[in-house]
C-alpha positions as CSV (number, residue, x, y, z in Angstrom):
1,X,38.3,-10.0,-9.1
2,X,36.5,-11.0,-11.8
3,X,33.5,-9.1,-10.9
4,X,35.2,-5.6,-11.0
5,X,38.2,-6.2,-13.1
6,X,37.1,-3.4,-15.9
7,X,38.1,-0.8,-12.8
8,X,40.8,-2.6,-11.5
9,X,43.0,-2.6,-14.2
10,X,42.4,1.1,-14.3
11,X,45.3,2.9,-13.0
12,X,43.4,5.6,-11.8
13,X,41.3,3.2,-9.6
14,X,42.8,-0.2,-9.5
15,X,42.1,-2.2,-6.1
16,X,42.7,0.5,-3.5
17,X,39.8,2.6,-5.6
18,X,37.7,-0.1,-5.9
19,X,38.3,-1.3,-2.3
20,X,37.0,2.2,-1.5
21,X,33.8,2.0,-3.5
22,X,33.3,-1.4,-1.7
23,X,33.3,0.5,1.5
24,X,31.3,3.2,0.5
25,X,27.5,3.8,2.2
26,X,25.6,5.8,-0.5
27,X,21.4,6.5,-0.1
28,X,19.3,7.0,-2.9
29,X,16.0,9.4,-2.5
30,X,13.8,8.0,-4.7
31,X,13.4,5.3,-6.8
32,X,12.0,6.5,-10.4
33,X,13.1,8.0,-13.1
34,X,16.6,9.3,-11.8
35,X,17.0,6.6,-9.1
36,X,16.7,3.7,-11.3
37,X,19.9,4.3,-13.2
38,X,21.9,5.9,-10.4
39,X,20.9,2.6,-8.4
40,X,21.6,0.4,-11.6
41,X,25.2,1.7,-11.7
42,X,26.2,2.1,-7.8
43,X,25.1,-1.4,-7.6
44,X,26.8,-2.5,-10.7
45,X,30.0,-0.7,-9.5
46,X,29.9,-2.4,-6.0
47,X,29.3,0.6,-3.7
48,X,29.1,-1.8,-0.6
49,X,26.3,-0.6,1.4
50,X,23.1,1.2,-0.8
51,X,20.0,2.8,0.7
52,X,16.9,3.5,-1.1
53,X,13.8,5.3,0.1
54,X,10.8,5.5,-1.5
55,X,7.4,5.4,0.0
56,X,5.6,5.2,-3.8
57,X,4.5,2.0,-5.7
58,X,5.0,0.9,-9.5
59,X,2.3,1.9,-11.8
60,X,1.9,1.2,-15.8
61,X,3.2,4.6,-16.7
62,X,6.7,4.4,-14.5
63,X,7.7,2.1,-17.0
64,X,8.4,4.3,-20.0
65,X,11.5,5.0,-18.1
66,X,12.1,3.5,-14.8
67,X,14.0,0.7,-16.2
68,X,14.3,-1.4,-13.1
69,X,10.6,-2.3,-12.8
70,X,8.8,-4.6,-15.7
71,X,5.0,-5.6,-15.1
72,X,5.3,-8.4,-12.8
73,X,6.2,-5.1,-10.4
74,X,3.3,-2.8,-10.8
75,X,1.6,-2.4,-7.6
76,X,4.4,-2.8,-5.3
77,X,6.6,-0.8,-3.8
78,X,9.1,1.1,-5.5
79,X,12.1,0.8,-2.7
80,X,11.1,-2.8,-2.5
81,X,10.9,-3.6,-5.8
82,X,14.3,-1.9,-6.9
83,X,16.2,-3.9,-4.1
84,X,14.7,-7.2,-5.5
85,X,15.9,-6.8,-8.9
86,X,19.2,-4.9,-7.7
87,X,20.2,-8.1,-5.5
88,X,20.3,-10.1,-8.7
89,X,22.3,-7.8,-10.1
90,X,24.9,-7.8,-7.3
91,X,24.6,-10.0,-4.4
92,X,27.8,-9.4,-2.8
93,X,26.9,-5.5,-1.6
94,X,24.3,-4.6,1.2
95,X,20.9,-3.2,0.3
96,X,18.3,-1.0,2.7
97,X,15.1,-0.5,1.6
98,X,12.6,2.2,3.3
99,X,9.7,2.2,2.0
100,X,8.2,5.0,3.4
101,X,7.9,9.2,3.0
102,X,11.0,11.0,3.5
103,X,10.3,13.3,6.4
104,X,11.9,16.0,9.1
105,X,11.6,13.3,11.5
106,X,13.4,10.5,9.9
107,X,15.5,12.1,7.5
108,X,18.3,13.0,10.3
109,X,18.5,9.4,11.2
110,X,18.3,7.8,8.2
111,X,21.2,10.2,6.2
112,X,23.7,9.8,9.8
113,X,23.8,5.9,8.3
114,X,25.6,7.1,5.0
115,X,28.3,8.7,3.8
116,X,27.3,10.7,0.3
117,X,22.9,11.3,-0.2
118,X,22.0,11.2,-3.8
119,X,18.8,13.1,-4.5
120,X,16.7,11.8,-7.1
121,X,13.6,13.2,-5.6
122,X,10.6,15.1,-8.5
123,X,9.5,17.8,-5.8
124,X,10.6,20.9,-4.5
125,X,9.5,19.8,-0.9
126,X,11.4,17.2,-0.9
127,X,14.8,18.7,-2.3
128,X,14.9,21.5,0.3
129,X,14.2,18.9,3.0
130,X,17.4,16.8,1.7
131,X,19.4,19.9,1.1
132,X,19.2,21.1,4.6
133,X,19.2,17.8,6.5
134,X,22.4,17.5,4.4
135,X,24.1,21.0,5.6
136,X,23.1,19.8,9.5
137,X,24.7,16.2,9.1
138,X,27.3,17.8,6.7
139,X,27.0,15.0,3.8
140,X,28.0,15.7,0.4
141,X,24.7,16.0,-2.2
142,X,24.7,14.8,-5.5
143,X,21.5,16.5,-7.0
144,X,19.5,15.4,-10.3
145,X,16.5,17.2,-11.7
146,X,14.7,16.7,-15.0
147,X,12.1,18.6,-17.0
148,X,10.7,17.6,-20.1
149,X,13.9,17.4,-22.5
150,X,16.3,19.0,-20.3
151,X,18.1,18.1,-17.2
152,X,21.1,19.5,-14.5
153,X,23.3,18.1,-12.1
154,X,25.5,19.3,-9.1
155,X,27.2,18.5,-6.3
156,X,26.1,20.3,-2.8
157,X,27.4,21.0,0.5
158,X,30.5,19.6,-0.7
159,X,34.1,20.7,0.8
160,X,32.6,24.1,1.7
161,X,31.0,24.0,-1.4
162,X,27.2,26.0,-1.8
163,X,24.4,24.2,-0.9
164,X,20.8,23.8,-3.0
165,X,19.7,27.4,-1.2
166,X,22.7,29.3,-2.2
167,X,21.1,28.4,-5.8
168,X,17.6,28.5,-4.7
169,X,17.3,29.9,-1.6
170,X,13.4,30.0,-1.5
171,X,11.1,27.7,-2.7
172,X,8.6,28.2,-5.4
173,X,5.3,28.8,-4.7
174,X,3.5,25.0,-3.9
175,X,2.7,23.7,-7.0
176,X,4.1,26.4,-9.4
177,X,6.2,24.1,-10.7
178,X,4.9,21.0,-12.4
179,X,6.3,17.4,-12.4
180,X,6.6,14.7,-15.3
181,X,3.4,13.5,-14.2
182,X,1.7,16.5,-15.5
183,X,3.6,17.7,-18.2
184,X,5.6,14.6,-19.6
185,X,9.1,13.4,-19.9
186,X,11.6,12.2,-22.4
187,X,12.0,8.4,-21.2
188,X,15.8,8.6,-22.0
189,X,16.3,11.8,-20.2
190,X,16.3,10.5,-16.5
191,X,18.9,7.5,-17.9
192,X,21.4,10.5,-18.9
193,X,20.9,12.6,-16.1
194,X,21.0,9.5,-13.6
195,X,24.1,8.2,-14.9
196,X,26.1,11.4,-14.5
197,X,24.7,11.7,-10.9
198,X,25.9,8.0,-10.5
199,X,29.2,9.3,-12.1
200,X,29.3,11.7,-9.6
201,X,29.4,9.9,-6.7
202,X,32.0,7.6,-8.0
203,X,33.8,10.6,-8.5
204,X,33.9,11.1,-4.6
205,X,34.2,8.2,-3.3
206,X,37.1,7.9,-5.5
207,X,38.7,11.3,-5.1
208,X,39.0,11.7,-8.6
209,X,38.6,14.1,-11.8
210,X,36.4,17.7,-11.0
211,X,33.5,17.3,-8.7
212,X,30.4,19.2,-10.4
213,X,30.6,21.6,-6.9
214,X,29.8,25.2,-7.2
215,X,28.5,24.4,-10.6
216,X,25.2,23.8,-12.2
217,X,25.5,21.0,-15.3
218,X,22.6,21.8,-17.5
219,X,21.9,19.1,-20.7
220,X,19.4,19.7,-23.5
221,X,18.5,16.8,-24.9
222,X,16.6,18.0,-27.8
223,X,19.7,20.3,-29.1
224,X,22.3,18.1,-27.5
225,X,23.4,21.2,-26.1
226,X,25.3,21.5,-22.8
227,X,26.4,24.7,-20.5
228,X,27.5,25.0,-17.2
229,X,26.2,28.0,-14.8
230,X,28.7,28.5,-11.6
231,X,27.0,28.4,-8.3
232,X,28.7,30.6,-5.2
233,X,28.1,29.8,-1.5
234,X,25.8,31.9,0.6
235,X,27.5,31.4,4.2
236,X,24.6,33.6,5.4
237,X,22.0,30.9,4.1
238,X,23.7,27.6,5.4
239,X,24.3,28.8,8.6
240,X,20.9,30.0,9.0
241,X,20.0,26.2,8.1
242,X,22.4,25.4,10.5
243,X,21.4,27.6,13.4
244,X,17.5,26.0,13.3
245,X,18.7,22.5,13.3
246,X,17.7,21.8,17.1
247,X,14.0,22.6,15.9
248,X,14.1,20.7,12.4
249,X,12.6,17.6,13.7
250,X,9.6,19.6,14.4
251,X,8.8,20.7,11.5
252,X,5.8,18.5,10.0
253,X,6.2,18.6,6.2
254,X,5.7,15.4,5.3
255,X,6.3,14.5,1.4
256,X,3.8,12.1,1.3
257,X,1.3,14.3,2.8
258,X,-1.1,17.4,1.7
259,X,-3.5,18.6,3.9
260,X,-4.9,21.4,2.1
261,X,-8.9,21.6,3.3
262,X,-9.9,21.7,0.1
263,X,-8.2,18.2,-0.7
264,X,-9.7,14.9,-0.3
265,X,-9.1,11.3,-1.0
266,X,-11.8,9.1,-3.3
267,X,-12.1,6.8,-0.3
268,X,-13.8,9.2,2.0
269,X,-16.6,10.2,-0.6
270,X,-17.0,7.5,-2.8
271,X,-19.9,5.9,-3.2
272,X,-21.9,9.0,-2.0
273,X,-25.0,9.9,-4.6
274,X,-24.7,13.6,-5.2
275,X,-20.7,13.4,-6.8
276,X,-19.5,14.8,-10.3
277,X,-16.2,14.1,-11.3
278,X,-14.4,16.6,-13.0
279,X,-11.0,15.4,-15.3
280,X,-8.8,18.8,-15.8
281,X,-6.5,17.2,-18.1
282,X,-6.0,17.6,-21.5
283,X,-8.4,15.3,-23.5
284,X,-5.9,13.7,-25.0
285,X,-4.2,12.0,-21.7
286,X,-4.5,8.5,-19.9
287,X,-6.2,6.5,-18.9
288,X,-9.6,7.4,-19.0
289,X,-12.1,7.0,-16.2
290,X,-14.8,4.9,-17.5
291,X,-16.5,3.1,-14.6
292,X,-18.2,6.9,-13.5
293,X,-19.6,9.5,-15.3
294,X,-16.9,12.1,-15.9
295,X,-17.2,15.9,-17.0
296,X,-14.0,16.9,-18.8
297,X,-12.7,20.1,-19.0
298,X,-9.1,21.1,-19.4
299,X,-7.8,23.5,-16.8
300,X,-7.0,25.7,-19.6
301,X,-10.5,26.1,-20.6
302,X,-11.8,26.0,-17.2
303,X,-13.6,29.4,-16.6
304,X,-14.5,29.1,-20.7
305,X,-17.0,26.2,-19.9
306,X,-18.6,26.9,-16.2
307,X,-22.2,26.4,-17.1
308,X,-20.9,22.2,-17.0
309,X,-20.4,22.8,-13.8
310,X,-23.7,21.2,-11.7
311,X,-23.3,23.6,-8.6
312,X,-25.8,20.7,-6.8
313,X,-23.4,18.5,-6.5
314,X,-19.7,18.1,-4.7
315,X,-17.5,18.4,-7.2
316,X,-14.5,15.7,-7.2
317,X,-11.3,17.4,-9.3
318,X,-8.9,15.0,-10.5
319,X,-5.9,15.1,-12.9
320,X,-2.8,13.0,-13.3
321,X,-0.5,13.9,-10.1
322,X,-3.0,16.3,-7.9
323,X,-1.1,19.5,-9.0
324,X,-3.8,20.8,-11.7
325,X,-6.8,19.2,-9.4
326,X,-5.7,21.7,-7.1
327,X,-5.4,24.6,-9.1
328,X,-8.6,24.1,-10.3
329,X,-10.4,24.3,-7.0
330,X,-8.4,27.3,-6.2
331,X,-9.8,28.9,-9.4
332,X,-13.7,28.0,-8.5
333,X,-13.8,29.2,-5.4
334,X,-12.0,32.7,-6.9
335,X,-15.6,32.5,-8.7
336,X,-17.2,31.7,-5.6
337,X,-18.3,27.9,-6.6
338,X,-18.0,25.8,-3.9
339,X,-18.3,22.4,-2.6
340,X,-15.3,21.7,-4.8
341,X,-12.5,19.4,-4.0
342,X,-9.3,18.3,-5.3
343,X,-8.7,14.7,-5.1
344,X,-5.4,13.5,-3.6
345,X,-5.2,10.6,-6.0
346,X,-4.4,11.0,-9.9
347,X,-6.1,9.3,-12.6
348,X,-4.3,5.6,-12.5
349,X,-5.2,5.2,-8.7
350,X,-8.7,6.7,-9.3
351,X,-9.1,3.8,-11.8
352,X,-7.8,1.4,-9.7
353,X,-10.1,2.0,-6.4
354,X,-13.0,2.7,-8.7
355,X,-12.7,-0.8,-10.3
356,X,-12.3,-2.4,-6.9
357,X,-15.3,-0.8,-5.4
358,X,-17.7,-0.7,-8.5
359,X,-21.2,-1.6,-7.4
360,X,-22.9,-4.9,-7.9
361,X,-25.9,-5.5,-10.1
362,X,-27.6,-6.2,-6.2
363,X,-26.3,-2.7,-5.4
364,X,-27.6,-1.0,-8.4
365,X,-31.0,-2.5,-8.2
């Protein structure tokens, strides 16, 4: 009674409403910028069972916006680190952590255990996977997305409402849209959008207010402007997803795997001698790689500085997250420059790896 007093004294919620919250089961996809505020407010509100799925680990650059974590969390799995923090926030609820990638093989089984799915992911592969799994399992989906200074919120697959595919029928070309690792994001924006997603979840649980079903709410943080777009259900698209449900698990798309033939992990090639590291980030981007010699050529100027590329060496191209490096490899391939590979790891992971595997003085002799 004391913990949830401010809810219970609201006539629209009361003890009955709080009991609904306590009996609810909510799965949050991703414990990043959006996932952190979603998880904080759902935990504080007393949602009885919360699931967190995230295979990623906490990095220093996350702390600008992922407010569940601190310096002591760096290097830890996000789902597990979030669970530890949330259990301290509210030890009266059940929290399930899934420190693994969400895949077509495990999505249906995990989704079946929850009432509401909340998408806090940052890539299109995951969004379409989550959407289709929600359609198959008939679970409402609370969607959120951020881009630099703008955010979007919607509720899909709710009471025969539209799905994410009704708004965006087909995914964009792979890596055509950069994420915040490549273009940045205003630190408070995920807090705003994530809190609004948590609000939609509570509205769904309580049956209060106007749910953002059939609507896409858009927010511009710089202009403090909002707009709402209408989304119409496309029954044919939804039926096509349901038609393919028997083969859903057979799809081999894994959001943590990148199987492009020209992508490679640094552990597979370092410390070969004949390597050229090429950084295609903009010159101001951090962190810098200091333990090996690096050629810096921003992607926007790659064609201008082809003379800096050593044709005799294997080219290991990297950026902040792997998107621009893959574009660079494709560009060089079209220019008949071979032996180029996009590093799967971003700059931070490369730095950590190089520091751990740096040659000793005896090795260098």
